[in-house]
C-alpha positions as CSV (number, residue, x, y, z in Angstrom):
1,M,8.9,35.1,-47.1
2,G,7.4,34.9,-43.6
3,K,6.0,31.9,-41.9
4,A,2.9,30.6,-43.6
5,T,-0.4,31.0,-41.8
6,I,-3.6,29.0,-41.9
7,G,-5.1,31.8,-44.0
8,D,-2.3,31.2,-46.6
9,V,-3.1,27.5,-46.7
10,A,-6.8,28.2,-47.1
11,A,-6.2,30.8,-49.9
12,R,-3.9,28.4,-51.9
13,A,-6.3,25.5,-51.5
14,G,-9.4,27.6,-52.3
15,V,-11.2,26.7,-49.1
16,S,-12.2,28.4,-45.9
17,K,-9.9,28.7,-42.8
18,S,-12.5,26.6,-40.9
19,T,-12.1,23.8,-43.4
20,V,-8.4,23.8,-43.0
21,S,-8.9,23.8,-39.2
22,Q,-11.2,20.7,-39.6
23,F,-8.5,19.0,-41.7
24,L,-5.8,19.7,-39.1
25,N,-7.9,18.3,-36.4
26,K,-8.7,15.1,-38.5
27,R,-12.4,15.9,-38.8
28,Y,-13.0,14.5,-42.3
29,Q,-16.6,13.5,-41.9
30,H,-18.0,16.2,-44.3
31,M,-14.9,16.7,-46.4
32,G,-14.4,15.3,-49.8
33,Q,-11.2,13.5,-51.0
34,E,-10.5,16.2,-53.5
35,T,-10.6,18.9,-50.8
36,R,-8.3,16.9,-48.5
37,I,-5.8,16.5,-51.4
38,K,-5.8,20.3,-52.1
39,I,-5.2,21.1,-48.5
40,E,-2.4,18.5,-48.2
41,E,-0.7,20.0,-51.3
42,A,-1.1,23.5,-50.0
43,I,0.5,22.6,-46.6
44,E,3.4,20.9,-48.4
45,A,4.0,23.7,-50.9
46,L,3.9,26.4,-48.2
47,D,5.8,24.3,-45.6
48,Y,3.0,25.1,-43.2
49,R,3.6,24.2,-39.5
50,P,0.6,24.5,-37.2
51,N,1.1,26.6,-34.0
52,V,0.4,23.8,-31.5
53,L,0.5,26.0,-28.5
54,A,-2.0,28.5,-30.0
55,R,-4.3,25.7,-31.1
56,G,-4.2,24.2,-27.7
57,L,-5.1,27.5,-26.0
58,K,-7.9,28.1,-28.4
59,Q,-9.3,24.6,-28.0
60,K,-8.5,24.5,-24.2
61,R,-6.5,21.4,-24.9
62,T,-2.8,20.5,-24.9
63,G,-2.9,17.4,-27.1
64,A,-1.3,15.3,-24.4
65,V,-2.5,12.7,-21.9
66,G,-0.8,11.3,-18.9
67,V,-0.4,7.6,-18.0
68,I,0.5,6.6,-14.4
69,V,1.6,3.0,-14.2
70,A,1.7,1.2,-10.8
71,N,4.7,-0.9,-11.8
72,I,6.4,-0.6,-15.2
73,M,8.3,-3.9,-14.5
74,H,5.1,-5.9,-15.1
75,R,4.9,-7.1,-18.7
76,L,1.2,-6.4,-18.6
77,S,1.8,-2.7,-17.9
78,T,4.4,-2.4,-20.7
79,E,2.0,-3.9,-23.2
80,I,-0.9,-1.8,-22.1
81,C,1.3,1.3,-22.5
82,R,2.2,0.2,-26.0
83,G,-1.5,-0.1,-26.9
84,I,-2.2,3.4,-25.4
85,E,0.8,4.9,-27.2
86,D,-0.1,3.3,-30.6
87,Y,-3.6,4.7,-30.6
88,C,-2.6,8.1,-29.3
89,Q,0.0,8.4,-32.1
90,E,-2.8,7.7,-34.6
91,Q,-4.8,10.5,-33.1
92,N,-1.8,12.9,-32.9
93,V,-1.9,12.9,-29.1
94,N,1.3,12.9,-27.1
95,V,1.7,10.6,-24.0
96,I,3.6,11.3,-20.8
97,L,4.4,8.1,-19.0
98,C,5.0,8.0,-15.2
99,N,5.8,5.0,-12.9
100,S,4.5,5.2,-9.4
101,D,6.3,2.0,-8.3
102,E,3.3,1.1,-6.2
103,D,4.1,4.1,-4.0
104,G,1.0,6.2,-3.1
105,E,3.0,9.4,-2.6
106,K,4.7,9.1,-5.9
107,E,1.4,8.5,-7.6
108,K,-0.1,11.6,-6.0
109,K,2.9,13.8,-7.0
110,Y,2.7,12.5,-10.6
111,A,-1.0,13.2,-10.8
112,E,-0.4,16.8,-9.5
113,M,2.4,17.3,-12.0
114,L,0.3,16.1,-14.9
115,Q,-2.5,18.4,-13.9
116,A,-0.1,21.3,-13.6
117,K,1.1,20.6,-17.1
118,Q,-2.6,20.7,-18.1
119,V,-2.7,17.3,-19.8
120,D,-6.1,16.7,-21.3
121,G,-6.7,13.5,-19.2
122,I,-5.1,10.7,-17.3
123,I,-5.1,6.9,-17.6
124,L,-4.3,5.4,-14.2
125,L,-3.2,2.0,-13.1
126,P,-3.9,2.9,-9.5
127,T,-2.0,1.9,-6.4
128,G,-5.3,1.9,-4.5
129,K,-3.6,4.2,-1.9
130,N,-5.1,7.6,-2.8
131,G,-8.9,7.4,-2.5
132,A,-9.3,11.1,-1.9
133,L,-7.2,11.9,-5.0
134,Y,-9.3,9.5,-7.2
135,E,-12.5,11.0,-5.9
136,S,-11.3,14.5,-6.4
137,L,-10.2,13.9,-10.1
138,A,-13.5,12.2,-11.0
139,G,-15.5,14.8,-9.0
140,Q,-14.0,17.7,-11.0
141,G,-15.2,16.1,-14.2
142,Y,-11.6,15.7,-15.2
143,P,-11.1,13.0,-17.9
144,I,-9.7,10.0,-16.0
145,L,-9.7,6.3,-16.7
146,F,-8.8,3.4,-14.3
147,M,-7.0,0.5,-16.0
148,D,-6.6,-3.1,-14.8
149,R,-7.7,-2.3,-11.2
150,R,-11.1,-1.2,-10.0
151,V,-11.5,1.7,-7.6
152,D,-14.6,1.4,-5.4
153,N,-17.0,4.3,-5.0
154,V,-15.4,6.4,-7.7
155,K,-17.5,7.1,-10.9
156,A,-15.0,6.9,-13.7
157,D,-14.4,4.8,-16.8
158,T,-12.7,1.5,-15.9
159,I,-11.1,-1.3,-18.0
160,V,-10.4,-4.6,-16.4
161,V,-10.3,-8.3,-17.1
162,N,-12.6,-11.0,-15.8
163,N,-10.2,-12.2,-13.1
164,R,-12.7,-14.6,-11.4
165,E,-13.5,-16.4,-14.6
166,A,-9.8,-16.6,-15.6
167,V,-8.9,-18.3,-12.3
168,T,-11.8,-20.6,-12.5
169,Q,-10.7,-21.9,-15.9
170,A,-7.2,-22.5,-14.5
171,V,-8.5,-24.4,-11.5
172,K,-10.8,-26.5,-13.7
173,H,-7.9,-27.3,-16.0
174,L,-5.6,-28.4,-13.1
175,A,-8.5,-30.4,-11.4
176,S,-9.2,-32.2,-14.7
177,L,-5.6,-33.4,-14.7
178,G,-6.1,-34.9,-11.2
179,H,-4.8,-32.2,-9.0
180,R,-6.5,-31.9,-5.6
181,S,-4.1,-29.7,-3.6
182,I,-3.9,-26.5,-5.6
183,A,-2.3,-23.3,-4.3
184,L,-2.6,-19.7,-5.4
185,A,0.1,-17.1,-4.8
186,T,-0.4,-13.3,-5.2
187,G,0.8,-10.1,-3.6
188,P,-1.1,-8.6,-0.6
189,L,-4.8,-8.0,-1.1
190,T,-4.5,-4.3,-1.5
191,I,-5.8,-4.0,-5.1
192,S,-8.8,-5.4,-6.9
193,T,-7.0,-7.8,-9.2
194,R,-5.5,-9.8,-6.4
195,T,-8.7,-9.8,-4.4
196,E,-10.8,-11.0,-7.4
197,R,-8.3,-13.7,-8.3
198,T,-8.3,-14.9,-4.7
199,E,-12.1,-14.9,-4.5
200,G,-12.3,-16.6,-7.8
201,F,-9.9,-19.3,-6.6
202,R,-12.0,-20.0,-3.5
203,T,-15.2,-20.2,-5.4
204,A,-13.8,-22.5,-8.1
205,M,-12.2,-24.8,-5.5
206,S,-15.5,-25.0,-3.5
207,M,-17.5,-25.6,-6.7
208,L,-15.3,-28.6,-7.5
209,G,-15.4,-29.9,-4.0
210,L,-11.7,-29.3,-3.4
211,D,-10.3,-28.3,0.0
212,Y,-8.0,-25.4,-0.3
213,G,-7.7,-24.2,3.3
214,S,-6.0,-21.0,4.3
215,C,-2.5,-22.5,3.8
216,N,-3.0,-22.9,0.1
217,I,-3.8,-19.2,-0.4
218,I,-0.6,-17.1,-0.2
219,N,-1.1,-13.3,-0.3
220,V,2.3,-11.8,0.6
221,E,4.9,-9.3,-0.5
222,I,7.2,-10.6,-3.3
223,S,10.2,-10.5,-0.9
224,S,8.5,-13.0,1.5
225,L,7.1,-15.3,-1.1
226,K,9.9,-17.9,-1.3
227,D,9.9,-18.2,2.5
228,R,6.1,-18.8,2.6
229,L,6.4,-21.4,-0.2
230,R,9.2,-23.2,1.7
231,K,7.1,-23.4,4.8
232,R,4.1,-24.6,2.9
233,F,6.1,-27.4,1.2
234,E,7.5,-28.5,4.5
235,G,4.0,-28.9,5.9
236,Q,1.4,-31.6,5.4
237,E,0.0,-32.4,2.0
238,P,2.1,-29.9,0.0
239,P,0.3,-28.6,-3.2
240,T,0.9,-30.4,-6.4
241,A,-0.1,-27.4,-8.5
242,L,0.5,-23.6,-8.2
243,I,-1.2,-20.7,-9.9
244,A,1.1,-17.6,-9.9
245,G,-0.9,-14.4,-9.6
246,N,1.4,-12.4,-12.0
247,D,4.8,-12.4,-13.8
248,L,6.8,-11.2,-10.8
249,V,5.2,-13.9,-8.6
250,L,6.1,-16.4,-11.2
251,L,9.8,-15.4,-11.2
252,E,10.0,-16.0,-7.4
253,A,8.1,-19.3,-7.8
254,L,10.6,-20.5,-10.5
255,A,13.5,-19.5,-8.2
256,F,12.0,-21.5,-5.4
257,V,11.5,-24.5,-7.7
258,K,15.1,-24.4,-8.7
259,E,16.4,-24.0,-5.1
260,Q,14.3,-26.9,-3.9
261,G,15.2,-29.1,-6.8
262,L,11.6,-29.6,-7.8
263,R,10.6,-30.9,-11.2
264,V,7.9,-29.2,-13.3
265,P,5.3,-30.6,-13.8
266,E,6.1,-33.9,-12.1
267,D,6.5,-32.5,-8.6
268,L,4.7,-29.2,-9.1
269,A,2.4,-28.1,-12.0
270,L,2.6,-24.4,-12.8
271,V,0.1,-21.9,-14.3
272,A,0.9,-18.2,-14.4
273,F,-1.1,-15.0,-15.0
274,D,0.2,-12.3,-17.4
275,N,1.6,-12.4,-20.9
276,I,4.9,-14.1,-20.2
277,P,7.0,-13.4,-23.3
278,F,9.3,-16.4,-22.8
279,A,6.5,-18.9,-21.9
280,H,7.0,-21.0,-25.1
281,L,10.8,-21.0,-24.6
282,L,11.0,-22.4,-21.1
283,T,11.6,-26.1,-20.5
284,P,8.9,-27.2,-19.9
285,T,6.9,-24.6,-21.8
286,L,4.7,-22.6,-19.5
287,T,0.9,-22.7,-19.2
288,T,-0.3,-19.0,-19.0
289,I,-3.5,-17.0,-18.4
290,N,-3.1,-14.4,-21.2
291,Q,-4.7,-11.0,-21.0
292,P,-5.5,-8.9,-24.1
293,S,-3.3,-6.1,-22.9
294,L,-2.7,-4.3,-26.3
295,E,-6.4,-4.2,-27.0
296,M,-7.1,-3.0,-23.4
297,G,-4.5,-0.2,-23.9
298,R,-6.0,0.9,-27.2
299,K,-9.5,0.8,-25.8
300,A,-8.4,3.0,-22.8
301,A,-6.8,5.6,-25.1
302,E,-9.9,5.5,-27.4
303,R,-12.3,6.0,-24.5
304,L,-10.2,8.8,-22.9
305,I,-9.8,10.7,-26.1
306,T,-13.5,10.3,-27.0
307,R,-14.3,11.8,-23.5
308,I,-11.8,14.6,-24.0
309,R,-13.1,15.6,-27.4
310,S,-16.9,15.2,-26.7
311,E,-18.9,18.2,-26.0
312,E,-21.2,16.0,-23.9
313,A,-19.1,13.5,-22.0
314,P,-20.4,9.9,-22.1
315,E,-21.6,8.3,-18.9
316,A,-18.8,6.5,-16.9
317,A,-18.7,2.8,-18.0
318,E,-16.8,-0.4,-17.2
319,F,-15.3,-2.5,-19.9
320,V,-14.5,-6.1,-19.0
321,F,-12.1,-8.2,-21.2
322,E,-11.9,-12.0,-21.2
323,C,-8.6,-13.8,-20.6
324,E,-7.4,-16.9,-22.5
325,L,-5.9,-20.0,-20.9
326,A,-2.9,-21.1,-23.1
327,V,-2.2,-24.7,-22.1
328,R,1.4,-25.8,-22.4
329,E,3.6,-28.4,-20.7
330,S,4.1,-26.9,-17.2
331,S,0.6,-27.9,-16.1
332,G,1.4,-31.5,-17.0
333,Q,-0.7,-34.5,-18.1
334,A,-3.4,-36.4,-16.3
335,R,-2.1,-37.7,-13.0
C-alpha cells in the first residue's frame, strides 16, 4: 500500500479534504467534536503523515520562527526562550534559537540566515547595534517582534517591562530602611533597559530628596565593574546599598563583596534585577526585582504567530509588563 494522502483520510472519515486541512492546521472553530474524532481515527488507521514541505509551500509558510537572543547567559533570556518554545510547541511551530552574544555583526548574520531559511518571523532581543537592519525588517512588513529592549523609530511589536517603576520601588524600599547613599550598577547605556533603569533611579532618588551624584551611578562593562566599585568604596561616603542592574552585574558585585570582606546587609544592602534562581538559597537570602519572563515569552510567541497567520496584520503595539519586588534578607532591616 502506498503512502496515505489527505484524500484517503477525507474518504475514510467521510469529510472533505478542506475539512481535513482545517483539522491539520488546528482550525477547529466550525468543526464538531464528532468530526474531529473521525479525522483523528482515520489519520491513525492510515498512518497518515502530512507533507510538511508541501504544506509550507502552499501556505507560503515554513512553520518555523527564529529567536535571536542578545546574551543567552542571562537567566531572563533563558526563561523568555522557554516561554516562547512552550507556546510554539502548542501551536506546532518550530523554533530556531540564535545567540548574538551582544555582537552586532553576529546578530546581522543570524538575521540574514533566518531569512534565507525563510522562517515565518523573528523574535529579537536586540543588541541595539543594527538600526538599518531593524528598519529594513519592519519596513518589509516582515513579522518581527522586539523583546525586552525597545528600538527607537522602528514600528514593530515590542514587549518590555516597566523598568522605571521597578527601580522606583527598589529605591523606595531601601530608603524606607534608612539608606541615604544608594548606588546603581548596570552595563553601558547602549540599550533601553539600562537607560530606563538609570533614568528611573535618578527620578526616584530626586523624588525622595536623596543625593545620588554621578559617583553612585555606575554604567560600565562587566569586566570593569569590580574596579569601579573598589574606587567608589575607597571614596567619601561610600554607598550603604546597591541595586544590581541584572544577574551578571550581581555576580560581579558578590565577588567584590567577598574580596573586600563586606557583610550583607550590615555593610552593604543588595537588591538585584532579574529572576535569580538561587536567591532564596543565598545567605542572606537575596532581595530581587522579578520579571514575568515566562509570560513575556509566551506573549511574544502568541503575538508573532497571530501576525504570521492573520490575513490583515494587526497594528504594531507595545506590551508593558510589571515587575515584582521580592523582599528578602539582603536588603536588611531598618537602620
